[in-house]
Legacy VTK file of the C-alpha trace (Angstrom):
# vtk DataFile Version 3.0
C-alpha trace
ASCII
DATASET POLYDATA
POINTS 416 float
-96.952 -83.226 1.984
-94.515 -84.009 5.073
-97.292 -83.758 7.410
-99.631 -86.249 4.961
-96.993 -89.154 4.711
-96.672 -88.866 8.650
-100.127 -89.299 8.887
-100.396 -92.025 7.121
-97.325 -93.871 9.055
-98.839 -92.713 12.279
-101.915 -94.274 10.816
-100.949 -97.634 9.530
-98.769 -97.827 12.771
-102.082 -97.923 14.749
-103.664 -99.958 12.506
-100.579 -102.971 13.043
-100.925 -102.405 16.444
-104.559 -102.889 16.809
-104.319 -105.466 14.008
-101.414 -107.286 16.115
-103.636 -106.944 19.590
-106.435 -108.407 18.721
-104.420 -111.035 16.666
-103.370 -111.711 20.668
-106.798 -112.031 22.601
-107.931 -114.339 20.580
-104.808 -116.600 20.522
-105.296 -115.853 24.262
-108.951 -117.130 24.530
-108.192 -119.886 22.081
-105.800 -121.376 24.621
-107.778 -120.698 27.519
-111.024 -122.312 26.085
-108.608 -125.390 25.095
-107.450 -126.197 27.817
-110.664 -125.303 30.268
-108.446 -122.627 32.355
-112.348 -121.317 33.508
-110.408 -118.877 36.340
-108.594 -117.690 33.599
-111.270 -117.291 31.196
-113.140 -115.182 33.689
-110.551 -112.661 33.913
-110.314 -112.711 30.564
-113.651 -111.816 29.658
-114.367 -109.912 32.163
-111.183 -107.339 31.490
-112.342 -107.173 27.775
-115.827 -106.290 29.347
-114.554 -103.077 31.336
-112.789 -102.233 27.991
-116.231 -102.575 25.534
-119.719 -104.567 27.140
-120.539 -106.468 23.645
-123.135 -108.780 24.327
-120.458 -111.461 22.456
-118.212 -110.983 25.215
-120.970 -110.992 27.594
-122.607 -114.344 27.028
-119.438 -115.970 26.308
-118.577 -114.801 30.288
-122.351 -116.194 31.237
-121.134 -119.273 29.860
-118.324 -119.892 31.623
-119.814 -119.302 35.012
-122.303 -121.622 34.279
-119.842 -124.302 32.873
-118.112 -124.036 37.091
-121.965 -124.553 38.388
-121.360 -120.590 39.426
-125.485 -120.437 38.760
-126.413 -117.248 40.762
-123.079 -115.256 38.799
-124.442 -116.593 35.122
-127.749 -115.294 36.269
-126.953 -111.974 36.956
-124.760 -111.542 34.197
-127.605 -112.564 31.432
-129.859 -110.470 32.994
-129.218 -107.566 30.898
-128.883 -109.715 27.758
-132.488 -111.315 28.413
-133.825 -107.975 29.532
-132.393 -105.933 26.757
-132.116 -107.975 23.487
-132.832 -111.690 25.038
-131.854 -114.112 21.862
-132.526 -118.196 21.615
-129.261 -119.040 22.944
-129.118 -116.692 26.095
-132.878 -117.526 26.597
-131.599 -121.478 27.070
-128.137 -120.645 28.997
-130.944 -118.957 31.704
-133.204 -121.719 31.566
-130.056 -124.110 32.180
-129.495 -122.201 35.058
-132.590 -121.675 36.498
-133.489 -125.606 35.948
-130.212 -126.462 38.104
-131.321 -123.787 41.056
-134.254 -125.723 40.939
-136.938 -122.486 38.892
-138.513 -125.758 36.433
-141.558 -123.515 36.036
-139.501 -120.361 35.176
-136.948 -122.212 33.223
-139.716 -124.013 31.089
-141.499 -120.233 30.410
-137.499 -119.591 29.229
-137.452 -122.795 26.459
-140.602 -121.735 25.065
-139.877 -118.144 24.315
-136.332 -119.425 22.952
-138.095 -121.678 20.685
-140.399 -119.453 19.226
-137.538 -117.327 18.230
-135.954 -120.901 16.747
-138.089 -123.310 16.623
-135.292 -126.109 15.490
-133.382 -125.809 18.241
-132.765 -129.314 19.122
-130.868 -129.010 22.390
-133.461 -126.508 24.191
-137.016 -129.315 23.111
-134.029 -131.799 24.984
-133.615 -129.425 27.995
-137.618 -129.914 28.528
-137.574 -133.169 28.108
-134.880 -133.010 30.909
-136.998 -131.053 32.917
-140.327 -132.837 32.287
-138.902 -135.575 33.464
-137.652 -134.552 36.508
-141.050 -133.389 37.639
-142.109 -136.935 36.350
-143.842 -136.076 33.395
-142.668 -139.238 31.521
-144.720 -138.922 28.501
-144.177 -135.086 27.498
-140.712 -135.787 28.355
-140.606 -138.605 25.137
-142.288 -136.397 22.957
-139.692 -133.920 23.504
-136.786 -136.245 23.591
-138.210 -137.365 20.053
-138.309 -133.820 18.751
-135.020 -132.897 19.684
-133.723 -137.008 17.974
-135.771 -135.011 14.992
-133.821 -132.077 15.036
-130.203 -134.374 15.506
-129.273 -133.507 18.810
-125.968 -135.816 19.584
-127.895 -139.143 19.475
-125.712 -139.995 22.699
-127.493 -138.089 24.147
-131.269 -138.236 23.563
-131.061 -142.425 23.053
-129.721 -142.474 26.105
-132.215 -139.854 27.635
-134.675 -142.074 26.303
-133.337 -145.186 27.266
-133.157 -143.663 31.008
-136.865 -142.980 31.055
-137.665 -146.624 29.129
-135.501 -147.718 32.866
-137.706 -145.753 34.949
-140.713 -147.161 33.281
-138.630 -150.699 33.526
-139.237 -151.484 29.924
-136.087 -153.020 29.435
-136.543 -154.462 26.385
-137.301 -150.683 24.993
-133.826 -149.744 26.627
-131.789 -152.122 25.471
-132.978 -151.071 21.541
-131.423 -147.381 22.971
-128.282 -148.188 23.973
-126.936 -151.361 22.675
-127.124 -150.101 19.106
-125.229 -146.654 20.884
-122.222 -148.998 22.174
-122.063 -151.531 19.331
-120.825 -147.621 17.284
-118.413 -146.589 19.764
-120.203 -144.501 22.391
-118.826 -145.835 25.692
-118.991 -142.712 27.642
-119.666 -144.013 31.345
-123.386 -143.134 31.504
-124.235 -145.429 28.458
-122.006 -148.130 29.949
-123.665 -147.879 32.982
-127.199 -147.346 31.863
-126.384 -151.024 29.568
-124.827 -152.836 31.846
-128.033 -151.828 34.777
-130.149 -152.701 31.745
-128.811 -156.716 30.676
-129.249 -157.011 33.920
-132.731 -156.747 34.660
-133.008 -158.240 31.359
-131.024 -161.789 32.565
-128.737 -161.379 30.144
-125.694 -161.635 32.221
-123.058 -163.024 30.070
-123.020 -160.008 28.180
-123.132 -157.904 31.373
-120.821 -159.434 32.567
-118.222 -158.900 29.744
-119.402 -155.563 29.657
-117.728 -154.575 32.935
-114.805 -156.639 32.613
-113.996 -154.863 29.229
-114.876 -151.200 30.623
-112.034 -152.116 34.071
-115.294 -151.447 36.476
-115.056 -153.973 38.932
-112.529 -156.862 40.118
-115.669 -158.677 40.425
-117.811 -158.899 38.335
-120.526 -161.333 39.648
-120.672 -159.597 42.606
-121.331 -156.460 40.966
-124.210 -157.971 38.834
-125.857 -159.282 41.934
-125.247 -155.880 43.462
-127.182 -154.131 40.224
-129.676 -157.124 40.471
-131.249 -155.963 43.597
-131.714 -152.028 42.461
-135.075 -150.995 41.568
-136.027 -147.984 39.292
-139.128 -146.274 40.325
-141.119 -143.474 38.510
-140.697 -140.430 40.519
-144.422 -138.412 41.923
-144.208 -135.321 40.076
-144.236 -132.379 41.739
-147.351 -130.971 42.225
-146.529 -126.640 43.018
-143.982 -125.691 41.300
-141.995 -123.485 44.176
-142.079 -126.748 46.212
-137.664 -127.505 46.771
-136.067 -130.648 46.035
-135.288 -130.443 50.615
-138.957 -130.321 50.924
-140.301 -132.287 48.466
-137.820 -135.337 49.703
-140.086 -135.727 53.144
-137.995 -137.521 56.037
-140.859 -139.570 56.332
-140.798 -141.334 52.973
-139.984 -144.999 53.151
-137.880 -147.260 50.475
-136.814 -144.339 48.282
-133.977 -144.011 45.952
-132.584 -140.681 45.286
-134.068 -140.547 42.424
-134.223 -137.857 40.108
-131.920 -134.373 40.080
-130.184 -132.137 38.243
-126.208 -132.786 38.826
-123.170 -133.151 35.795
-122.771 -136.774 35.334
-119.968 -137.467 37.255
-120.897 -136.148 40.495
-123.823 -138.412 41.748
-121.167 -141.364 42.041
-121.476 -144.415 44.682
-117.463 -144.206 45.675
-115.769 -146.993 43.981
-118.784 -148.717 42.334
-119.655 -146.116 39.907
-123.232 -147.445 39.718
-125.462 -144.874 38.674
-127.752 -144.615 35.490
-128.022 -140.884 34.265
-129.668 -139.245 31.838
-128.567 -135.993 30.475
-129.026 -133.098 28.589
-126.232 -130.886 26.654
-125.135 -129.949 29.852
-126.807 -131.174 32.832
-128.226 -134.414 33.969
-130.860 -136.635 36.103
-129.680 -139.331 37.716
-130.925 -142.546 39.604
-128.343 -143.120 42.094
-128.018 -147.279 43.129
-126.634 -148.339 46.040
-124.070 -150.133 47.233
-126.305 -153.270 48.356
-123.197 -155.712 48.676
-123.265 -155.217 52.131
-127.172 -155.904 52.353
-126.370 -159.250 50.053
-123.046 -159.797 52.121
-125.032 -159.795 55.428
-124.402 -157.187 58.556
-120.917 -156.221 59.157
-119.172 -155.638 61.535
-120.691 -152.653 63.904
-119.943 -148.705 63.736
-118.395 -148.747 59.675
-119.936 -146.835 57.311
-120.416 -149.098 54.050
-121.202 -146.513 51.213
-121.367 -142.901 51.126
-124.211 -141.753 48.373
-123.694 -137.932 46.979
-125.961 -135.503 44.913
-125.627 -131.732 44.344
-129.401 -129.847 43.515
-128.500 -126.469 42.553
-129.523 -125.160 46.021
-127.751 -127.720 48.104
-125.672 -131.069 48.335
-126.663 -134.083 49.780
-124.727 -136.632 51.779
-126.179 -139.771 52.617
-124.052 -141.847 55.173
-125.340 -145.991 54.845
-124.356 -148.366 57.751
-125.514 -151.529 58.482
-125.253 -150.428 61.988
-127.385 -148.541 63.604
-125.863 -144.516 62.600
-126.769 -141.480 64.092
-125.668 -137.727 64.362
-126.270 -134.097 64.889
-124.613 -130.442 63.195
-122.483 -128.547 65.663
-121.652 -126.081 63.630
-122.776 -124.645 60.400
-125.136 -122.254 59.278
-123.018 -118.541 58.897
-119.966 -119.470 56.968
-118.537 -121.542 54.740
-118.026 -124.220 57.012
-119.939 -127.826 58.553
-119.467 -129.660 61.190
-121.227 -132.790 62.421
-120.399 -135.412 64.200
-121.666 -139.386 63.728
-121.756 -141.212 66.691
-120.139 -145.040 67.647
-118.353 -145.358 64.130
-115.029 -145.404 62.763
-112.572 -144.635 60.088
-112.306 -147.225 57.422
-111.625 -147.192 53.449
-115.152 -145.714 53.084
-113.998 -142.335 54.728
-110.669 -142.366 53.209
-111.903 -142.632 49.769
-114.203 -139.892 50.747
-111.640 -137.196 51.831
-109.452 -138.066 49.049
-112.257 -137.419 46.252
-114.453 -135.294 47.334
-114.188 -132.893 44.512
-114.566 -135.598 42.132
-118.018 -136.235 43.888
-119.527 -132.795 44.182
-118.044 -129.345 43.204
-119.570 -127.529 46.088
-117.273 -128.660 48.369
-113.942 -127.549 48.678
-112.274 -130.440 51.194
-113.839 -132.375 54.180
-111.434 -133.464 57.189
-112.824 -136.570 59.358
-111.051 -137.266 62.630
-111.885 -139.996 65.336
-112.644 -138.140 68.682
-113.394 -140.933 71.263
-115.779 -143.459 69.637
-116.940 -140.862 67.751
-115.948 -139.480 64.274
-116.276 -135.903 63.701
-116.623 -134.198 59.598
-115.984 -130.793 58.818
-116.864 -129.793 55.409
-115.771 -126.447 53.978
-117.819 -125.617 50.879
-117.484 -123.013 48.307
-120.796 -120.859 48.899
-122.221 -119.509 52.294
-123.884 -122.116 53.709
-127.647 -121.161 54.862
-128.576 -124.210 57.111
-127.934 -127.553 57.842
-130.162 -130.385 58.320
-128.739 -134.105 59.791
-131.869 -136.764 59.403
-131.811 -140.597 60.517
-133.576 -142.204 58.136
-135.699 -145.163 58.714
-134.963 -148.900 57.307
-135.236 -148.938 53.299
-133.945 -151.056 49.917
-130.682 -149.651 50.318
-129.860 -150.232 53.437
-130.281 -150.701 56.983
-130.410 -147.400 58.421
-128.975 -144.097 56.600
-127.830 -140.490 57.677
-128.935 -137.813 55.500
-126.903 -134.787 55.527
-128.251 -131.623 53.713
-126.030 -128.476 53.617
-128.447 -126.044 51.919
-127.163 -122.535 50.281
LINES 1 417
416 0 1 2 3 4 5 6 7 8 9 10 11 12 13 14 15 16 17 18 19 20 21 22 23 24 25 26 27 28 29 30 31 32 33 34 35 36 37 38 39 40 41 42 43 44 45 46 47 48 49 50 51 52 53 54 55 56 57 58 59 60 61 62 63 64 65 66 67 68 69 70 71 72 73 74 75 76 77 78 79 80 81 82 83 84 85 86 87 88 89 90 91 92 93 94 95 96 97 98 99 100 101 102 103 104 105 106 107 108 109 110 111 112 113 114 115 116 117 118 119 120 121 122 123 124 125 126 127 128 129 130 131 132 133 134 135 136 137 138 139 140 141 142 143 144 145 146 147 148 149 150 151 152 153 154 155 156 157 158 159 160 161 162 163 164 165 166 167 168 169 170 171 172 173 174 175 176 177 178 179 180 181 182 183 184 185 186 187 188 189 190 191 192 193 194 195 196 197 198 199 200 201 202 203 204 205 206 207 208 209 210 211 212 213 214 215 216 217 218 219 220 221 222 223 224 225 226 227 228 229 230 231 232 233 234 235 236 237 238 239 240 241 242 243 244 245 246 247 248 249 250 251 252 253 254 255 256 257 258 259 260 261 262 263 264 265 266 267 268 269 270 271 272 273 274 275 276 277 278 279 280 281 282 283 284 285 286 287 288 289 290 291 292 293 294 295 296 297 298 299 300 301 302 303 304 305 306 307 308 309 310 311 312 313 314 315 316 317 318 319 320 321 322 323 324 325 326 327 328 329 330 331 332 333 334 335 336 337 338 339 340 341 342 343 344 345 346 347 348 349 350 351 352 353 354 355 356 357 358 359 360 361 362 363 364 365 366 367 368 369 370 371 372 373 374 375 376 377 378 379 380 381 382 383 384 385 386 387 388 389 390 391 392 393 394 395 396 397 398 399 400 401 402 403 404 405 406 407 408 409 410 411 412 413 414 415
């Protein structure tokens, strides 16, 4: 009898310890999630998986990798789930990764597979619309955005996407009909506000545009920003004939008069330093953007020789592109890069200014692919050194011909 009582007490103690550990783990996960401590979450989930590899915990780890833009790690993490017991959620997450990595054909197939498992998965319709818009299939993109809206995907996401299609097709009245009601109901995300201001300018409703600019503290000179936006034209991207053509190959260096049109990235990644004039179409996680240039330099006439007027940055999954814009002749070349995480280029006959200082200070705001950048004056040249988070495979530096953006552009592609 005594042994029985002892065994019962031991069992109760073990049960109590187990419950306490479970509670502690839930609290740790809750806190790490609330403060967006992704590094901590990765360590936590990996620790849990080392004890018991469950689909639920594995999927959470894959999600975290996706959130920090480590799409390859997220895909590697998902392999077992996709191969053994794919679910609508795991297929959609894999599609998001593949889309970000430029594998649109695979992503579209995985979305279709997810929808077979869950036909009412609104976010899947929305992502399919984003990918189709990216490759230039606007009609089908609209269909899938409308399908997502019918399934009650957040209206600030879907309506903004539909507005973006309308902007690309230059139907600014339609775009305004999507965006103004959102703004009036209190949706004031940067994407919605920027797109609405752009639309109002194109409709020549300058008083309302100026009011929104001042309400949202976007520019010290509202009238100058309106003039800049008014000179920006939206264009329909050419459809990609082959899905295996990378964005780098697609954007030929010989193309003239083209603003960077569509690229998968998060809204905060493709911002023009200081002006933040970006038109954005997005899914629940990623975005497609049309980036306008800072055309103030064009409107105001030539600036002093040897200065960078603006820098446009865009993450494209497999590469990050930096475009250095100047009213002066600009050219440069690669000094090193392609075997490690560092890249060094020289831009000739340029001096440091507030744009280069802003780039150094805020590089992590504009792209999560690069850790840092240093810019040093060496005689009449600028020496730029980049530190990347991933292994650099190739570096391309090209000077593009005159366009509506600026007189001169130096394009740097850091390819992973």
